[in-house]
C-alpha positions, 0 to 999 in steps of 0.5 A: 387780495386773492388768498395765495394757494399752497399745496402740501406735499407728504402728508404724514404726521407732520403734514397733517399738522402742516394742514390742519395749521395752514387751513386755520390760517386761511380760515382765520385770516382769508390769506391763503388756501390749501391748493392741493394735498399730495401723497403717494399713499391712498391709505394716507389721503383717505385718512387726510379726507377723512379729517379735513373734507373735500380738498383735491387730494393727488397721488402725484405732484407732477400734474402742479408743476404746470398749474398757474393758479400755484403759489408754493409748496410746504414739502413735508415728504420723507427726507429722501426726496426732498431735493428732487421735489424742492427742484422740481418746484423750483424749475417749475417757477414755483416757491418753495417751504421745505421741512428739516432737513433741506436736503440730505446733501449739502451739494443739493442743498446750494442747488436748491439756494442757487435754483431760487435765486436764479428763478427769483423764488422764495425758498424757506427751510422747516427750522421751526424754532426760529419761530419759539418765543422761548429760543427768543428769549434766551437770545435776549438773555445771552445778548444781554451779558447776563450769563457772562462770557458764555463757556459751553451749551448742551443740547438733548432732543430724545425721545422713544421710536421703533426701530427705523428701517430708512433713516437715522438719529442725526440727520432726523434729530439734530437739525434743530439743536444746530439751528438753534444754536446758530440763532442763539450764537449768530455763528456756525462750527468750525469742528465737529466730532461725532460718535453714534450707534445702533442697539436695536438696528446695525444699520441706522445710528439712533444714539449720537454724541456730537461735540461742535466747536466754535471760535474762541473755545466755545463748545456745543454738546449735542445728544440725540436719541430714539431710545429715551423713554422721556422725550426732551427738548432742552437747551442749557447755556453755562456762563461765568456768571449764570446758567440758563435752561429751556425746555423747548416743547414747553416754551418754559426756562430758567435762569440760574445765578449764585443768588438762586433760580428765577423763571424766564417770562415767555409767552409760548408761540404757536411755532408751526403757525408762524411758520406758515405765515412766515412763508406767505409773508416772504411770498406776499413781499417777493412779489410785491418787490417789497424788502422782506426778511426771511429767517428761515432761508435756504442758506440757513438750512444748507448750512444746517446740511454742512454741519449735519454731513460733517458729524456723519462723516465723522462716525464714518473716519472716527475722527474729528472734521473740519467743517468746509462751508461757503461764506455769504459773500460766495454765496451771493457771489455764485 
């Protein structure tokens, strides 16, 4: 079987990781080939050429739109470009995987979902922790009832970055906590309250505290920060019988009960590799008209954008916001 040909759009920090992982999947399985690497910076392409060798490097993605050999694209370009790039490729009949966030506006996110539906194409969102074995084990622990009645969840997504001129911390870091929260609970928040501040730059938030309220008095507290000197990717779930803690980076977790603390058995997964292979599985199954379960589809990505949008609006209006998002039935009916 011919390998699927995937182009990587955006060759920055994350784009390089995607190229590296896709090349390795191709070498070990023969299922995929890096068809092209696109970035509008000659310097970035030069760095890629030094690291990855002879690939098809391009400054402009538009010539790929009519390339009949191209199976799909993995979009790692800046957040503000996601909608334009993804919509161009969907209109051209190409499958897309868009790294988080899917778009910056929920209206545009649902437009991408509709474009994929209209053109009978796969759309995936890069919510990588769907493929994190630590998160999977935490979900199993919650489902088992070992924590009892759930009270609240706490997420800390923090690390140090220099002042950012063109992005803010909520859109950059909060997608993962909200996606993980949905994966654990299988529900979305109904209200969100957010307070944020920029210290070194006044135009962009560098720190934010978000309270997301769910049905049944369940609350999620999310802290996102670019100011902390310690990188943290942590989830804590507190219940009536026990609490669970997970370090999402190391994929190590513990369960704390009145009888003491015990390790949660976790075999760490290569989350990016699984994300890449999942996209390939979605494309291959779709082409063969086989049923497939898209674990990180565009609807998921769009709903995360809806929560982020409400959090940003909460800062602007200085009040709690109701979160409005279409039901699955409403999306199917469109």
